[in-house]
C-alpha positions in Angstrom: 1.5 13.6 -0.5 -1.6 14.4 -2.3 -5.0 13.0 -1.2 -6.0 12.4 -4.8 -4.1 9.5 -6.4 -4.3 8.1 -9.9 -2.7 4.9 -11.4 -3.2 1.4 -12.6 -4.4 -1.5 -10.5 -2.3 -4.7 -9.9 -4.7 -7.3 -8.6 -3.8 -10.1 -6.1 -5.9 -12.5 -4.2 -6.4 -13.3 -0.5 -3.8 -14.0 2.1 -0.9 -12.2 0.5 1.9 -12.6 3.1 4.9 -10.6 3.8 6.8 -13.5 2.2 5.0 -12.7 -1.0 5.8 -9.1 -0.6 9.5 -9.5 0.3 10.6 -13.1 -0.4 12.6 -14.7 2.4 15.4 -15.7 0.1 16.2 -12.0 -0.2 16.4 -11.4 3.5 20.1 -10.6 3.2 19.0 -7.4 1.3 17.1 -6.0 4.2 19.8 -3.4 4.8 19.6 -2.4 1.1 15.9 -1.6 0.6 16.2 -0.2 -2.9 17.7 -3.5 -4.0 15.1 -5.4 -2.1 12.4 -3.4 -3.8 13.5 -4.9 -7.1 12.0 -8.2 -5.8 8.7 -6.8 -4.4 5.7 -9.1 -4.9 8.0 -11.5 -6.9 6.4 -14.7 -5.4 2.9 -13.4 -6.3 3.9 -12.0 -9.7 7.5 -12.6 -10.9 7.4 -9.5 -13.2 5.6 -7.1 -10.9 8.7 -5.0 -9.9 9.6 -4.6 -13.6 6.1 -3.6 -14.7 4.8 -1.5 -11.9 4.9 2.3 -12.5 5.1 5.2 -10.1 1.6 5.9 -8.8 0.1 2.4 -9.4 -2.0 0.6 -6.8 -1.8 -2.9 -5.3 -5.3 -4.3 -5.1 -6.0 -7.4 -3.1 -8.6 -9.5 -1.3 -8.7 -10.4 2.4 -5.8 -10.4 4.9 -3.2 -8.6 2.9 0.2 -8.5 4.6 -0.3 -11.5 6.8 2.6 -13.3 8.4 5.7 -11.9 10.0 5.9 -8.3 11.1 8.6 -7.3 8.6 8.4 -3.5 8.5 10.4 -3.5 5.3 7.5 -5.1 3.4 5.5 -1.8 3.2 8.7 0.2 2.7 9.6 -1.7 -0.4 6.1 -1.4 -1.7 6.4 2.3 -1.4 10.0 2.3 -2.9 8.6 0.4 -5.9 6.4 3.4 -6.6 3.1 2.0 -5.4 0.9 5.0 -4.2 -1.5 2.9 -2.1 -2.7 -0.6 -1.3 -6.4 -1.3 -1.5 -7.7 -4.5 0.0 -10.8 -6.1 1.6 -8.8 -6.4 4.8 -5.3 -6.1 6.2 -3.3 -8.0 8.7 -3.1 -5.7 11.8 0.6 -5.4 12.1 1.0 -4.8 8.3 -1.6 -2.0 8.5 0.2 -0.4 11.4 3.6 -0.7 9.8 2.3 0.8 6.5 0.9 3.9 8.2 4.1 4.2 10.2 6.2 4.3 7.1 3.8 6.5 5.1 2.1 4.0 2.8 -1.6 4.7 2.5 -4.0 1.7 2.8 -7.7 1.6 2.0 -10.2 -1.0 3.0 -12.8 -1.6 0.3 -14.7 -4.3 -1.6 -12.2 -5.0 -4.4 -14.3 -7.4 -6.4 -15.0 -4.9 -9.2 -11.4 -4.0 -9.7 -9.2 -6.0 -12.1 -5.5 -5.8 -13.0 -5.0 -3.0 -15.5 -8.0 -1.0 -14.5 -7.2 2.8 -14.2 -8.1 4.1 -10.8 -8.5 7.5 -9.2 -8.5 7.4 -5.4 -9.5 10.1 -3.0 -7.9 9.2 0.4 -9.8 11.9 2.3 -13.2 10.9 1.1 -12.6 7.2 0.7 -13.7 7.1 -2.9 -12.2 4.8 -5.5 -13.2 5.7 -9.1 -12.6 2.8 -11.5 -12.1 4.9 -14.6 -11.9 1.8 -16.8 -15.3 0.5 -15.8 -16.9 3.9 -15.0 -17.9 2.9 -11.4 -17.3 4.3 -8.0 -16.4 2.2 -5.0 -16.7 3.4 -1.4 -13.7 2.8 0.9 -13.2 3.5 4.6 -11.6 7.0 4.5 -8.4 7.4 6.5 -8.7 9.5 9.6 -7.1 12.9 9.5 -4.3 12.0 12.0 -3.3 9.0 9.7 -3.4 11.3 6.7 -1.1 13.7 8.5 1.3 10.8 9.3 1.3 9.7 5.7 1.7 13.3 4.5 4.9 13.8 6.5 6.4 10.6 5.2 5.6 8.3 8.2 5.4 8.3 12.0 9.1 9.2 12.6 9.0 12.2 10.4 5.6 13.2 11.9 7.0 13.1 15.5 10.1 15.0 14.5 7.9 17.7 13.0 5.1 17.8 15.6 7.0 16.7 18.7 4.4 14.1 19.6 1.5 12.2 18.1 -1.6 14.3 18.3 -4.9 12.5 17.7 -8.0 14.5 17.7 
């Protein structure tokens, strides 16, 4: 994974739950994640999975990923091609699950980002450049150990490679 990402923003509001991300009516697809990814964010935007392109970003308000601790929610976001999620805040278990599966998350004020805006994101520095509006937004940069987990494809791959989780 590269630390500099570029793509289009897909904007959602506050309190996007794991049911918005992976609707419960598709729970039977949890063993077929590529098929489940075809329904990602369907309850928030019925056409999202058809329109999102590889490298795009999900941008949201507060408490993104609230609700049940479905670890397949961040996996299907990643499978859909989303390069990172940017939100004002995240539900704790969703944040942890996302890093564990290798999906980058950034905490930032998302008020100046709209759907369709072209973004360039530096994960290491925590800088979001809104190329459409020619503005720069500061985000909380990810710590090096989280970037290493994301870079190897998630916690399981990291531990297989490194033998243990090394923080510091």
